LUMROVO-158179 format. One line per 10 residues: number of its first residue (from 0); their letters; for each residue x, y, z of C-alpha. Coordinates in steps of 0.1 Angstrom, whole numbers, always signed. Layout:
<recs>
NUM) A) X:Y:Z ~ ...
</recs>
This chain:
<recs>
0) MCGIAGIVKL) +542:+432:-282 ~ +509:+418:-292 ~ +489:+380:-284 ~ +485:+356:-311 ~ +466:+328:-312 ~ +461:+298:-342 ~ +444:+267:-352 ~ +456:+242:-375 ~ +436:+214:-388 ~ +458:+182:-389
10) NPREVVDETR) +435:+173:-419 ~ +436:+193:-446 ~ +406:+184:-458 ~ +388:+207:-433 ~ +381:+240:-423 ~ +390:+259:-390 ~ +358:+278:-372 ~ +363:+311:-374 ~ +339:+316:-343 ~ +362:+293:-321
20) LKRMRDVLRH) +393:+315:-335 ~ +377:+346:-328 ~ +373:+333:-290 ~ +410:+328:-288 ~ +421:+355:-300 ~ +393:+381:-281 ~ +405:+366:-245 ~ +443:+379:-251 ~ +420:+417:-261 ~ +449:+427:-228
30) RGPDGEGLLV) +479:+421:-250 ~ +468:+445:-276 ~ +442:+470:-273 ~ +457:+487:-307 ~ +438:+466:-330 ~ +430:+430:-340 ~ +434:+405:-371 ~ +424:+369:-384 ~ +430:+351:-411 ~ +410:+318:-417
40) EGPVGLGHRR) +422:+298:-449 ~ +408:+263:-451 ~ +422:+240:-425 ~ +448:+267:-408 ~ +432:+296:-383 ~ +457:+330:-373 ~ +444:+357:-351 ~ +463:+385:-339 ~ +460:+417:-309 ~ +482:+435:-314
50) LAIVDVAGGH) +501:+468:-287 ~ +515:+489:-316 ~ +549:+498:-311 ~ +574:+499:-342 ~ +553:+512:-376 ~ +521:+524:-356 ~ +505:+530:-389 ~ +514:+497:-407 ~ +527:+466:-395 ~ +490:+451:-390
60) QPMPNEDETV) +486:+411:-387 ~ +481:+385:-399 ~ +508:+401:-422 ~ +516:+383:-460 ~ +550:+385:-481 ~ +539:+399:-516 ~ +526:+374:-530 ~ +508:+361:-502 ~ +525:+326:-496 ~ +534:+330:-467
70) WIVYNGEIYN) +513:+345:-434 ~ +530:+353:-400 ~ +516:+363:-371 ~ +539:+375:-344 ~ +547:+386:-309 ~ +580:+407:-298 ~ +605:+426:-313 ~ +634:+421:-333 ~ +658:+448:-328 ~ +683:+440:-357
80) HAALRPGLEA) +656:+446:-383 ~ +667:+475:-398 ~ +706:+460:-402 ~ +686:+430:-418 ~ +662:+445:-448 ~ +692:+464:-467 ~ +709:+426:-472 ~ +671:+413:-483 ~ +658:+443:-505 ~ +691:+434:-523
90) RGHRYRTRSD) +677:+400:-528 ~ +645:+415:-544 ~ +621:+418:-515 ~ +596:+445:-515 ~ +591:+459:-480 ~ +550:+475:-478 ~ +557:+490:-441 ~ +587:+500:-416 ~ +577:+466:-396 ~ +602:+444:-378
100) TETILHSYEE) +573:+418:-392 ~ +582:+418:-427 ~ +619:+408:-421 ~ +609:+378:-403 ~ +588:+372:-432 ~ +617:+379:-462 ~ +641:+360:-436 ~ +621:+330:-438 ~ +616:+333:-480 ~ +652:+330:-480
110) EGERCVERLQ) +664:+308:-454 ~ +634:+286:-439 ~ +631:+277:-406 ~ +674:+288:-402 ~ +660:+330:-399 ~ +655:+322:-363 ~ +692:+321:-362 ~ +698:+358:-377 ~ +674:+373:-356 ~ +683:+394:-324
120) GMFAFALWDR) +656:+403:-301 ~ +630:+391:-280 ~ +600:+367:-302 ~ +572:+342:-307 ~ +555:+339:-338 ~ +534:+316:-362 ~ +544:+310:-394 ~ +519:+299:-420 ~ +535:+282:-456 ~ +507:+279:-480
130) RRGRLLLARD) +531:+265:-502 ~ +548:+237:-487 ~ +515:+233:-460 ~ +534:+237:-430 ~ +534:+255:-396 ~ +563:+268:-385 ~ +563:+281:-343 ~ +593:+297:-329 ~ +606:+311:-294 ~ +636:+335:-288
140) RLGIKPLYYA) +666:+322:-275 ~ +660:+332:-235 ~ +626:+327:-236 ~ +614:+367:-232 ~ +586:+359:-253 ~ +560:+333:-239 ~ +542:+307:-268 ~ +518:+275:-257 ~ +502:+242:-274 ~ +482:+217:-273
150) RTDDELLFAS) +478:+186:-298 ~ +445:+170:-302 ~ +435:+143:-322 ~ +425:+164:-354 ~ +441:+201:-344 ~ +473:+219:-333 ~ +458:+248:-312 ~ +491:+276:-302 ~ +485:+306:-285 ~ +505:+335:-264
160) EIKAILAAGP) +489:+325:-231 ~ +469:+294:-218 ~ +438:+306:-211 ~ +432:+312:-253 ~ +444:+280:-257 ~ +407:+267:-230 ~ +387:+296:-251 ~ +386:+276:-286 ~ +370:+244:-263 ~ +380:+210:-268
170) VRPRLNAAII) +410:+208:-242 ~ +393:+206:-211 ~ +410:+223:-185 ~ +428:+194:-157 ~ +453:+198:-134 ~ +486:+177:-147 ~ +490:+164:-112 ~ +522:+148:-119 ~ +540:+184:-115 ~ +532:+190:-80
180) PEFLATRFVS) +559:+181:-65 ~ +582:+205:-85 ~ +561:+234:-81 ~ +561:+227:-41 ~ +600:+225:-46 ~ +605:+250:-68 ~ +573:+274:-72 ~ +573:+263:-107 ~ +577:+235:-137 ~ +607:+237:-160
190) GEETFFEGVR) +602:+219:-191 ~ +577:+214:-218 ~ +551:+210:-195 ~ +523:+232:-176 ~ +499:+231:-145 ~ +473:+220:-178 ~ +473:+186:-187 ~ +475:+186:-223 ~ +490:+217:-228 ~ +528:+226:-235
200) KLLPGRTLSW) +551:+255:-240 ~ +575:+257:-266 ~ +611:+262:-248 ~ +631:+289:-252 ~ +654:+288:-282 ~ +633:+260:-298 ~ +610:+259:-331 ~ +580:+235:-338 ~ +572:+230:-375 ~ +542:+208:-390
210) SAGEGFRARR) +531:+196:-422 ~ +505:+167:-434 ~ +535:+147:-450 ~ +565:+150:-426 ~ +543:+158:-391 ~ +559:+174:-367 ~ +594:+186:-364 ~ +610:+199:-336 ~ +643:+215:-335 ~ +666:+236:-305
220) YWRLPVETDD) +686:+263:-326 ~ +708:+277:-300 ~ +718:+266:-261 ~ +738:+283:-236 ~ +779:+287:-239 ~ +788:+254:-218 ~ +828:+265:-221 ~ +842:+288:-200 ~ +868:+318:-218 ~ +900:+315:-200
230) ARLTLKEQAR) +914:+344:-210 ~ +937:+359:-190 ~ +923:+395:-186 ~ +917:+417:-150 ~ +889:+424:-138 ~ +892:+458:-152 ~ +899:+447:-187 ~ +862:+425:-183 ~ +845:+453:-165 ~ +858:+476:-196
240) EVHDRLAAAV) +844:+453:-219 ~ +811:+441:-201 ~ +805:+478:-197 ~ +805:+484:-239 ~ +785:+455:-245 ~ +752:+463:-221 ~ +755:+499:-234 ~ +753:+484:-270 ~ +725:+462:-259 ~ +700:+493:-239
250) RSHLMTDVPL) +708:+508:-275 ~ +691:+484:-292 ~ +666:+480:-269 ~ +651:+516:-274 ~ +641:+509:-307 ~ +605:+517:-303 ~ +581:+550:-324 ~ +562:+554:-290 ~ +572:+564:-253 ~ +590:+543:-237
260) GLFLSGGIDS) +605:+540:-200 ~ +622:+521:-174 ~ +614:+497:-141 ~ +634:+514:-114 ~ +641:+495:-83 ~ +669:+514:-73 ~ +696:+482:-68 ~ +728:+481:-91 ~ +710:+463:-129 ~ +679:+493:-131
270) TGLAALMAPM) +702:+518:-117 ~ +730:+510:-145 ~ +704:+501:-175 ~ +694:+542:-166 ~ +725:+553:-166 ~ +734:+541:-196 ~ +700:+549:-214 ~ +698:+585:-198 ~ +726:+601:-223 ~ +713:+582:-257
280) LKEPIRTFAV) +676:+599:-251 ~ +670:+633:-264 ~ +644:+641:-235 ~ +647:+627:-193 ~ +638:+588:-188 ~ +609:+582:-173 ~ +618:+560:-145 ~ +582:+537:-124 ~ +588:+526:-91 ~ +567:+508:-64
290) SVTDPDANEL) +571:+495:-30 ~ +548:+481:-3 ~ +535:+500:+23 ~ +554:+484:+49 ~ +586:+503:+53 ~ +606:+471:+58 ~ +602:+461:+24 ~ +601:+498:+10 ~ +629:+505:-14 ~ +618:+535:-27
300) AYARLAARSV) +646:+560:-10 ~ +670:+543:-35 ~ +649:+545:-66 ~ +646:+582:-58 ~ +687:+588:-55 ~ +687:+566:-89 ~ +666:+585:-109 ~ +680:+618:-96 ~ +716:+606:-101 ~ +699:+606:-141
310) GAEHREVIVS) +677:+631:-142 ~ +645:+612:-148 ~ +614:+624:-145 ~ +601:+594:-118 ~ +570:+583:-103 ~ +562:+558:-80 ~ +532:+539:-66 ~ +527:+522:-33 ~ +503:+488:-29 ~ +484:+483:+6
320) PAEFFEALPR) +484:+449:+21 ~ +444:+454:+8 ~ +447:+463:-24 ~ +477:+433:-32 ~ +452:+405:-17 ~ +422:+423:-39 ~ +447:+416:-68 ~ +455:+386:-67 ~ +424:+362:-79 ~ +426:+386:-111
330) LVWHEDEPIA) +464:+384:-115 ~ +462:+347:-114 ~ +434:+345:-141 ~ +467:+365:-158 ~ +496:+346:-155 ~ +478:+311:-157 ~ +490:+297:-131 ~ +495:+294:-91 ~ +515:+330:-87 ~ +547:+316:-80
340) FPASIPLHFV) +570:+349:-65 ~ +545:+377:-40 ~ +563:+403:-62 ~ +543:+398:-90 ~ +515:+416:-79 ~ +531:+450:-73 ~ +552:+436:-105 ~ +515:+447:-122 ~ +508:+478:-100 ~ +540:+497:-115
350) SRLASQHVKV) +527:+483:-145 ~ +498:+499:-148 ~ +511:+531:-133 ~ +534:+529:-164 ~ +507:+525:-189 ~ +497:+560:-185 ~ +526:+573:-196 ~ +547:+549:-219 ~ +538:+519:-237 ~ +575:+500:-236
360) VLTGEGADEL) +595:+501:-204 ~ +628:+484:-200 ~ +635:+460:-162 ~ +668:+448:-152 ~ +657:+412:-156 ~ +686:+386:-164 ~ +714:+403:-141 ~ +711:+381:-116 ~ +714:+347:-132 ~ +740:+363:-159
370) FLGYNRYRVT) +760:+378:-128 ~ +750:+353:-103 ~ +737:+380:-77 ~ +716:+355:-56 ~ +720:+351:-21 ~ +720:+316:-23 ~ +745:+317:-48 ~ +767:+331:-27 ~ +760:+305:+4 ~ +761:+277:-20
380) AWNERLGRAY) +794:+290:-34 ~ +811:+287:+3 ~ +795:+258:+12 ~ +815:+243:-21 ~ +851:+260:-13 ~ +847:+252:+32 ~ +833:+216:+24 ~ +857:+204:+2 ~ +879:+195:+30 ~ +852:+186:+53
390) WGLVPGPLRG) +838:+161:+27 ~ +872:+150:+16 ~ +889:+144:+49 ~ +862:+137:+73 ~ +847:+98:+70 ~ +811:+94:+61 ~ +798:+75:+90 ~ +810:+104:+112 ~ +799:+130:+88 ~ +764:+110:+91
400) TVGRLVTRLP) +763:+117:+131 ~ +772:+153:+123 ~ +742:+160:+97 ~ +720:+137:+128 ~ +732:+166:+154 ~ +723:+196:+132 ~ +691:+182:+131 ~ +688:+185:+166 ~ +699:+217:+171 ~ +672:+247:+181
410) RSMRRYADRS) +653:+260:+160 ~ +668:+293:+150 ~ +700:+280:+152 ~ +691:+249:+129 ~ +679:+277:+100 ~ +715:+286:+92 ~ +731:+246:+101 ~ +708:+228:+76 ~ +724:+249:+48 ~ +761:+248:+58
420) FLALAPDPRR) +781:+222:+43 ~ +780:+204:+78 ~ +748:+192:+68 ~ +749:+190:+27 ~ +766:+168:+2 ~ +789:+179:-25 ~ +764:+173:-53 ~ +741:+201:-68 ~ +707:+182:-54 ~ +721:+189:-18
430) LFFDPFAVFP) +741:+217:-21 ~ +719:+240:-42 ~ +682:+230:-52 ~ +666:+207:-21 ~ +682:+239:+10 ~ +670:+264:-9 ~ +632:+246:-20 ~ +602:+259:-10 ~ +593:+229:+2 ~ +623:+203:+7
440) EALQQHLVAD) +621:+166:-3 ~ +614:+153:+34 ~ +585:+175:+43 ~ +572:+171:+8 ~ +575:+127:+20 ~ +551:+142:+49 ~ +527:+165:+31 ~ +516:+153:-3 ~ +486:+126:+3 ~ +496:+102:-30
450) AGLLAARDPY) +530:+90:-29 ~ +535:+80:-64 ~ +536:+114:-69 ~ +567:+111:-51 ~ +581:+81:-64 ~ +571:+89:-98 ~ +591:+123:-103 ~ +621:+141:-96 ~ +616:+180:-85 ~ +650:+187:-94
460) AEALRCCAEV) +656:+165:-128 ~ +656:+193:-153 ~ +676:+215:-126 ~ +704:+187:-127 ~ +702:+181:-164 ~ +712:+213:-169 ~ +738:+211:-144 ~ +752:+180:-158 ~ +758:+198:-191 ~ +786:+224:-181
470) SGGSPAWMSH) +818:+214:-160 ~ +832:+232:-133 ~ +826:+242:-100 ~ +793:+254:-86 ~ +789:+291:-103 ~ +791:+277:-136 ~ +764:+250:-130 ~ +744:+277:-109 ~ +742:+300:-134 ~ +734:+279:-162
480) ADLETYLVEL) +706:+258:-148 ~ +690:+290:-138 ~ +691:+304:-169 ~ +676:+276:-185 ~ +650:+270:-154 ~ +641:+298:-131 ~ +644:+325:-153 ~ +619:+315:-178 ~ +600:+313:-153 ~ +606:+347:-139
490) LMKQDQMSMA) +604:+360:-175 ~ +567:+345:-179 ~ +556:+364:-149 ~ +573:+398:-164 ~ +554:+393:-196 ~ +522:+383:-184 ~ +522:+414:-154 ~ +529:+437:-179 ~ +510:+429:-207 ~ +480:+428:-184
500) ASVESRVPFL) +486:+467:-181 ~ +494:+464:-223 ~ +527:+475:-212 ~ +561:+461:-234 ~ +586:+448:-214 ~ +619:+448:-225 ~ +651:+430:-211 ~ +688:+447:-221 ~ +706:+421:-199 ~ +690:+392:-223
510) DHEFVEHVVA) +707:+402:-254 ~ +713:+370:-263 ~ +750:+381:-279 ~ +756:+399:-243 ~ +745:+366:-226 ~ +767:+342:-246 ~ +798:+370:-236 ~ +787:+367:-198 ~ +780:+332:-196 ~ +815:+321:-206
520) LPGHLKLRGW) +835:+347:-182 ~ +853:+329:-155 ~ +829:+325:-125 ~ +855:+345:-103 ~ +848:+374:-121 ~ +813:+373:-105 ~ +818:+359:-71 ~ +849:+375:-51 ~ +848:+367:-21 ~ +815:+375:-1
530) RTKAVLRAAL) +807:+397:-28 ~ +787:+388:-59 ~ +782:+409:-95 ~ +820:+421:-90 ~ +827:+426:-126 ~ +786:+444:-136 ~ +798:+462:-100 ~ +832:+469:-119 ~ +818:+478:-149 ~ +793:+505:-136
540) RNLVPREILT) +811:+523:-109 ~ +818:+555:-124 ~ +776:+555:-135 ~ +761:+541:-106 ~ +762:+559:-70 ~ +781:+546:-42 ~ +750:+536:-24 ~ +735:+518:-46 ~ +769:+502:-61 ~ +773:+489:-20
550) RRKMGFPVPV) +737:+479:-9 ~ +727:+448:+6 ~ +705:+430:-19 ~ +668:+430:-11 ~ +651:+410:-37 ~ +620:+431:-40 ~ +607:+417:-3 ~ +572:+419:+3 ~ +562:+406:+41 ~ +537:+380:+25
560) GRWLRGPFWS) +545:+357:+56 ~ +536:+386:+83 ~ +504:+396:+66 ~ +492:+361:+64 ~ +497:+358:+104 ~ +481:+393:+113 ~ +449:+406:+91 ~ +450:+382:+59 ~ +445:+348:+81 ~ +415:+343:+67
570) IVEEFVLGPR) +433:+335:+32 ~ +449:+302:+46 ~ +417:+293:+66 ~ +396:+294:+36 ~ +426:+281:+6 ~ +445:+264:+24 ~ +424:+248:+54 ~ +391:+248:+46 ~ +365:+223:+29 ~ +370:+228:-4
580) ALGRGLFKPP) +411:+230:-6 ~ +410:+200:+18 ~ +385:+182:-7 ~ +410:+177:-34 ~ +423:+157:-14 ~ +465:+168:-28 ~ +476:+172:+10 ~ +472:+154:+40 ~ +454:+179:+61 ~ +473:+176:+93
590) VLQRLAEEHR) +505:+187:+80 ~ +484:+216:+69 ~ +466:+222:+102 ~ +502:+219:+115 ~ +519:+247:+93 ~ +492:+267:+93 ~ +491:+271:+136 ~ +534:+267:+134 ~ +530:+298:+116 ~ +499:+319:+127
600) RGTAEHGDRL) +516:+314:+162 ~ +549:+327:+154 ~ +576:+298:+162 ~ +579:+285:+125 ~ +581:+304:+95 ~ +559:+291:+67 ~ +549:+317:+47 ~ +564:+311:+12 ~ +546:+276:+18 ~ +513:+290:+27
610) WLLANLEIWQ) +513:+317:+0 ~ +522:+290:-25 ~ +494:+263:-16 ~ +464:+290:-13 ~ +476:+307:-48 ~ +468:+267:-57 ~ +440:+267:-44 ~ +426:+296:-59 ~ +439:+286:-93 ~ +414:+255:-91
620) RIFLDGEDMV) +392:+273:-86 ~ +392:+297:-114 ~ +409:+275:-145 ~ +395:+237:-127 ~ +361:+245:-115 ~ +354:+275:-137 ~ +345:+305:-107 ~ +349:+342:-113 ~ +378:+349:-105 ~ +357:+385:-95
630) GISCQ) +341:+365:-70 ~ +370:+352:-51 ~ +374:+372:-22 ~ +410:+376:-6 ~ +400:+400:+19
</recs>
């Protein structure tokens, strides 16, 4: 795991300013405290910060091929590099290290930009081909490793984190106001755009190349399967296949020359990984868990049970509300965005704990999206099932009357009725996306000051496009959309929060061959009745303690709403209702005041909404106003 950065001048007669490149590289020091490297060659500059994982003594970057005609800076791990190496050596390539970085270089020499199709792992890299005068940017299939870029009139800037692009100078940080509706609805920005005007992300499974002769060329080299495998295998037979494939993925992800551990929540995903890992290692696995002090959000008893079941060397950290909010501004800086999910902050604390003992951790990210583990999947599938008869038999005007009656129910009853088929329509927007939005479209109409923003942008456009790519019922399109949008945000969170502590996180559930297999499984093997992750539970039945296998999913709850209603109400006063926040003119003050007061009095629950709004303001103070994050108090 590393940090990469670079500048390419579009005029080949211009020269990269080494001082600017060093600023870009060194703002990523947290991503690579073990070493640094720089290549400046006329119009091209590549920078690298290294976290040494494989071939600690070698593997320094930027790294050239044998005759120094191709150079690379790279972030990630290629798990099949040992399998690819003999074939490359047979074609005459001479390795000087044991590093997987060299395998990318030599694969490129053989296959050009199609080399990415042979790589199994997580990666973001920039490769400069001196002979062709071509830059190649590439990102792994699922988006495990981040890569951002910005184009100006005379250069291309790229980096592992947006702050490195900003450090180069010419790209002035400005809010990309067009993303506000999507942020309010979903917490994040899908597609290529970011919160920063002019800064884009290279999407998963894509390459972007540039040369003076050909200009910019984008290519998508991988897609999620959209067809379901209808092989008539039983749940037991499919579970056996899932078990064997997951075990193979876990084994491949143990590749390292440094200490390795596991983030253990006590849920089925991480406990299953622990059970598969344990017999593969010579020593007890090292597990790390985190919780907040609130007893209603504490899962440590399950994490301890999971650790005992595999004989792990287990460690824990508990985060107090004061520690949580004290860390918030610094972690907003690390994430380059408003922190969408409160669980990001405990994730950083457990990463800091792990960094004292290991350099690499495995995590269970991706399993919920693959196996339909979230409660919203279950609710939507049942609404679709029950609603078929209702939508088909009840005339539209009568359904409209019922929907209006639902809105007049007492608030406590409406909370559930609003998300039932009685109030929903049979399409992904109304069935799945808007009911679970933080700020649904109707509320945004009251809140957002500039009505033109709402008219110009559909907050669910990218997700709906993903849904349209697949046929079948809700299990298929829910999983597909979330794997291409929501999961990409979660992976960014995982990367930024762990790398802020200089820890590499790996995600075995997102081995692309495993993903291809699971995505093609019929939905009834994932959602069976009211049970989520059915085939995964069956695959891990003999490995995971029964108490964990059958427990209700908590999803790492952080009681932010309760904290904001009580001792940390001042955060709402300053970052939602304060004069600086209101002065930005993004939202209507009376609506903000109403939401805040309803939450404080306990007549409504707006904790998630106030969290998003406060984070947006903190982000603006750090990145737009240039305020030192140390000077921003959240106490």
